[in-house]
C-alpha positions in Angstrom: -194.2 -49.1 17.3 -195.1 -52.1 19.6 -198.7 -51.4 18.9 -198.2 -51.4 15.1 -196.3 -54.7 15.3 -199.0 -56.2 17.4 -201.6 -55.1 14.8 -199.5 -56.5 12.0 -199.1 -59.9 13.7 -202.8 -60.1 14.4 -203.5 -59.2 10.8 -201.1 -61.8 9.6 -202.6 -64.5 11.8 -206.0 -63.6 10.5 -204.7 -64.1 6.9 -203.3 -67.5 7.8 -206.6 -68.4 9.5 -208.5 -67.5 6.3 -206.1 -69.3 4.0 -207.7 -72.7 4.5 -205.2 -74.7 6.6 -207.7 -77.6 6.6 -207.6 -77.6 2.9 -203.8 -77.8 2.7 -203.9 -81.5 2.1 -205.2 -83.6 -0.7 -205.8 -87.3 -0.8 -203.6 -89.4 -3.2 -203.5 -93.2 -3.3 -204.9 -93.3 0.2 -202.2 -91.1 1.7 -202.2 -87.4 2.6 -200.0 -85.1 0.6 -199.4 -81.5 1.6 -200.2 -78.9 -1.1 -197.5 -76.2 -1.7 -198.3 -73.0 0.2 -196.7 -69.7 -0.9 -196.5 -66.5 1.1 -196.6 -63.2 -0.8 -195.4 -59.8 0.7 -196.5 -56.9 -1.4 -194.5 -53.8 -2.2 -195.5 -50.3 -1.4 -198.8 -49.6 -3.1 -200.2 -53.0 -2.2 -202.9 -55.0 -3.8 -205.1 -53.0 -6.1 -202.3 -50.9 -7.7 -203.4 -52.3 -11.1 -199.7 -52.7 -11.8 -196.7 -54.6 -10.3 -198.3 -55.9 -7.1 -201.5 -57.0 -8.8 -199.5 -58.9 -11.4 -197.6 -60.8 -8.7 -200.9 -61.7 -7.0 -202.4 -62.8 -10.3 -199.4 -65.2 -10.8 -200.3 -67.0 -7.6 -203.9 -67.1 -8.6 -202.8 -68.8 -11.9 -200.7 -71.2 -9.9 -203.6 -72.0 -7.6 -206.0 -72.6 -10.5 -203.5 -74.6 -12.5 -201.7 -76.6 -9.8 -204.0 -76.3 -6.7 -201.5 -74.5 -4.5 -202.5 -72.3 -1.6 -201.2 -68.8 -0.7 -201.4 -66.1 1.8 -200.3 -62.5 1.5 -199.5 -59.4 3.6 -200.0 -55.7 2.7 -197.4 -53.2 3.5 -197.9 -50.5 6.1 -197.0 -46.9 5.2 -193.6 -46.9 3.4 -193.2 -50.6 4.1 -191.2 -50.4 7.3 -192.7 -53.7 8.4 -191.2 -55.5 5.4 -188.6 -57.5 7.4 -191.2 -58.5 10.0 -193.6 -59.7 7.4 -190.9 -61.8 5.7 -189.8 -63.2 9.0 -193.3 -64.1 10.1 -193.9 -65.9 6.7 -190.7 -67.8 7.1 -191.6 -68.8 10.6 -194.9 -70.4 9.5 -194.2 -74.2 9.1 -196.8 -74.5 6.4 -195.3 -71.9 4.1 -192.9 -73.4 1.6 -191.9 -70.4 -0.6 -191.9 -66.7 0.3 -192.1 -64.1 -2.4 -191.1 -60.4 -1.9 -192.5 -58.1 -4.5 -190.1 -55.3 -5.4 -186.5 -54.1 -5.3 -187.0 -52.7 -1.7 -187.1 -56.3 -0.4 -183.6 -57.1 -1.7 -181.5 -56.6 1.5 -184.2 -57.9 3.9 -184.9 -61.1 2.0 -181.2 -61.8 1.5 -180.7 -61.7 5.3 -183.8 -63.7 6.2 -183.2 -66.4 3.5 -179.8 -67.0 5.2 -181.6 -67.5 8.5 -184.2 -69.9 7.1 -182.2 -72.2 4.8 -185.0 -74.8 4.7 -187.4 -72.3 3.0 -187.4 -71.1 -0.5 -187.4 -67.4 -1.2 -188.0 -65.3 -4.3 -187.5 -61.5 -4.8 -188.9 -59.8 -7.8 -186.7 -56.9 -9.2 -183.9 -58.2 -6.9 -180.8 -56.1 -6.5 -177.9 -58.2 -5.4 -175.5 -56.9 -2.8 -172.0 -57.2 -4.4 -170.5 -57.7 -0.9 -172.8 -60.6 0.0 -173.3 -63.9 -1.9 -176.9 -64.8 -2.8 -178.2 -67.5 -0.5 -178.6 -70.9 -2.1 -182.4 -70.9 -1.3 -183.0 -67.4 -2.8 -183.8 -66.7 -6.4 -183.8 -63.2 -7.7 -186.1 -62.4 -10.6 -185.4 -59.5 -12.9 -186.8 -58.2 -16.2 -185.2 -56.4 -19.1 -186.6 -53.0 -18.2 -184.0 -51.0 -20.1 -184.6 -52.9 -23.3 -188.4 -52.7 -22.9 -188.1 -49.0 -22.1 -186.0 -48.6 -25.2 -188.9 -49.9 -27.2 -191.3 -47.6 -25.4 -189.0 -44.7 -26.3 -188.8 -45.7 -29.9 -192.6 -45.8 -30.0 -192.9 -42.4 -28.4 -190.3 -41.1 -30.9 -192.3 -42.4 -33.8 -195.7 -41.1 -32.6 -195.0 -37.7 -31.0 -196.2 -34.7 -32.9 -194.8 -32.0 -30.6 -191.3 -33.5 -30.6 -191.5 -33.3 -26.8 -192.1 -36.3 -24.6 -191.9 -37.0 -20.8 -190.8 -39.6 -18.3 -192.1 -39.9 -14.8 -190.5 -42.4 -12.4 -191.6 -43.4 -8.9 -188.7 -43.7 -6.4 -185.5 -42.4 -7.8 -183.4 -45.5 -7.8 -181.0 -47.6 -10.0 -183.9 -49.8 -11.3 -186.2 -46.9 -12.2 -183.2 -45.1 -13.8 -183.0 -48.0 -16.2 -186.5 -47.2 -17.3 -185.5 -43.6 -17.9 -182.2 -44.1 -19.7 -183.7 -46.9 -21.8 -186.6 -44.7 -22.8 -184.4 -41.7 -23.7 -182.1 -43.9 -25.8 -185.1 -45.3 -27.6 -186.6 -41.8 -28.3 -183.3 -40.5 -29.6 -182.7 -43.6 -31.8 -185.7 -42.3 -33.8 -184.9 -38.6 -33.6 -182.1 -37.2 -31.5 -183.7 -33.7 -31.6 -186.8 -34.8 -29.6 -186.8 -33.2 -26.1 -187.3 -35.5 -23.1 -188.6 -34.0 -19.8 -187.9 -36.2 -16.8 -189.3 -36.2 -13.3 -189.5 -38.4 -10.2 -192.2 -38.7 -7.5 -189.7 -39.0 -4.6 -186.7 -40.6 -3.0 -188.4 -43.2 -0.8 -190.7 -46.2 -1.3 -193.8 -44.1 -0.8 -193.1 -42.5 -4.2 -194.8 -45.6 -5.7 -198.1 -44.8 -3.8 -198.7 -41.2 -4.5 -201.1 -40.8 -7.5 -201.8 -37.1 -6.6 -198.1 -36.3 -7.1 -198.0 -38.3 -10.3 -200.9 -36.3 -11.7 -199.3 -33.1 -10.7 -196.0 -33.9 -12.4 -197.7 -35.2 -15.5 -199.9 -32.1 -15.9 -196.8 -30.0 -15.6 -195.1 -32.0 -18.4 -198.1 -31.9 -20.7 -198.3 -28.2 -20.0 -194.7 -27.8 -21.2 -195.5 -29.4 -24.6 -195.2 -33.2 -24.0 -197.8 -35.1 -25.9 -196.6 -38.5 -24.6 -195.4 -39.4 -21.1 -193.8 -42.8 -20.1 -194.5 -43.6 -16.5 -192.7 -46.1 -14.3 -194.3 -45.2 -11.0 -196.3 -48.1 -9.6 -199.6 -46.9 -8.1 -198.5 -43.3 -8.6 -198.8 -44.0 -12.3 -202.6 -44.0 -12.0 -202.3 -40.2 -11.5 -200.2 -39.9 -14.7 -202.9 -41.8 -16.5 -205.6 -39.5 -15.1 -203.5 -36.4 -16.3 -203.3 -37.9 -19.8 -207.1 -38.2 -19.9 -207.5 -34.6 -18.6 -205.0 -33.2 -21.0 -206.3 -35.3 -23.9 -202.7 -36.6 -24.4 -201.1 -40.0 -24.5 -199.4 -42.1 -21.8 -197.2 -45.2 -22.0 -197.7 -47.4 -18.9 -195.6 -50.1 -17.3 -195.8 -53.6 -15.8 -199.3 -54.4 -17.0 -201.6 -53.4 -19.8 -203.5 -50.5 -18.4 -205.5 -49.5 -21.4 -208.7 -50.0 -19.5 -207.8 -47.1 -17.1 -208.1 -44.5 -19.9 -209.3 -46.0 -23.2 -208.0 -44.0 -26.2 -205.2 -42.3 -24.2 -202.9 -45.2 -23.4 -200.6 -45.5 -26.4 -199.1 -48.8 -25.1 -197.8 -50.4 -21.9 -194.3 -51.8 -21.4 -195.2 -55.0 -19.7 -193.3 -57.1 -17.3 -195.0 -60.5 -17.0 -194.6 -60.8 -13.3 -197.6 -63.1 -13.2 -196.0 -65.6 -15.7 -192.6 -65.4 -13.9 -194.3 -66.1 -10.5 -196.2 -69.0 -12.1 -193.0 -70.4 -13.7 -191.1 -70.1 -10.4 -193.8 -72.0 -8.5 -193.8 -74.7 -11.2 -190.0 -75.0 -10.7 -190.6 -75.6 -7.0 -193.2 -78.2 -7.7 -191.1 -80.1 -10.2 -187.9 -79.8 -8.2 -186.0 -77.6 -10.7 -186.0 -74.4 -8.5 -182.5 -72.9 -8.4 -181.5 -70.4 -5.8 -178.2 -68.6 -5.4 -178.6 -66.5 -8.5 -180.8 -64.2 -10.6 -183.1 -65.3 -13.4 -183.7 -62.9 -16.3 -187.1 -62.8 -17.9 -186.6 -60.8 -21.1 -187.7 -59.8 -24.6 -186.8 -63.1 -26.2 -189.7 -65.0 -24.6 -191.8 -61.8 -24.3 -191.7 -61.8 -20.5 -190.7 -58.2 -21.1 -192.8 -56.8 -23.9 -195.1 -54.0 -25.1 -198.8 -54.0 -25.9 -200.1 -53.9 -29.4 -203.7 -55.1 -30.0 -207.0 -54.1 -31.5 -207.5 -51.4 -28.8 -204.3 -49.4 -29.5 -203.6 -50.4 -33.1 -205.3 -47.2 -34.5 -203.0 -45.1 -32.2 -199.8 -46.8 -33.4 -200.6 -48.0 -36.9 -199.4 -51.1 -38.7 -196.3 -49.6 -40.2 -195.0 -48.2 -36.9 -195.8 -51.6 -35.3 -193.7 -53.3 -38.0 -190.9 -50.9 -37.4 -191.1 -51.5 -33.6 -191.0 -55.3 -34.1 -187.9 -54.9 -36.3 -186.2 -52.9 -33.5 -187.3 -55.6 -31.0 -185.8 -58.4 -33.1 -182.5 -56.5 -33.5 -182.2 -56.1 -29.8 -182.9 -59.8 -29.2 -180.3 -60.7 -31.9 -177.7 -58.3 -30.5 -177.7 -56.0 -33.5 -178.9 -53.1 -31.3 -177.1 -53.0 -28.0 -179.0 -52.0 -24.9 -176.8 -52.9 -22.0 -178.9 -54.1 -19.1 -175.8 -54.5 -16.9 -174.6 -51.0 -17.2 -174.4 -49.1 -13.9 -177.0 -46.3 -13.8 -176.0 -43.4 -11.6 
């Protein structure tokens, strides 16, 4: 354990060394002004998951391009046991102004560390508040309307399925991923209550988001049982589900980012969470002084931070009429005419 921590600290120091400390200043009116520096700690699956983590990284790239900020990042080890150490090391760096934890698994650790470093700003994506502890004034939680977005994914699957059997595959069995599942099932049954939904989970720990082989195995099983569309909410494990869709010549609905490029012609759509735009917006709030901690910010359907993909590449799979029907459902959810309760407790 001491060896692993030493390796981590050495790796972290190398990242800081490569982040351009000498470039952390810019000249304005003859004075030196420090550029905002952010620290990003990835969720299990790390950079390259082509999903949640990559979207967060892209948000900081956008902020760097648009506003000239700098940032450093740390990859998780194994199941992310070094999560607290990474956050603490980021917070201890005097040049890092804002620390971002990517994923629900950071919730407890980032709440604790934000309390210990009140001068720093912290952000947790997919934050789950502890009802017994108040959210620190320097911590902002970011959540998306996964259940409502998943309802739309389910409605789409209900419209398109020919076998009247569809599947759901989640990563870690947890309250957040259960929202994807229950939203999806509700959406499917809003179109046709007789459609069968087969559900499965990769596992019970954070490593469930980084097991494409297991994702492929579960997906092949569901396709083999008659599902012609599977909705996956499994992080990097979802890449295995996409591979199974291609092998089975069936359809998959992806999450977090548009993943059509992973299997052209087999990705029906993606339920997107604009983590990149949310990260960019949060950085801009820090820059203009409007950052507000002590609570949770919701990025939902109304502003299309939570959305689904419909473009020239999947239009032939969905069709204009079904797209119009889906947009009508989306508008009714936004207007409150269709109730999809994001706050409901999911067992």
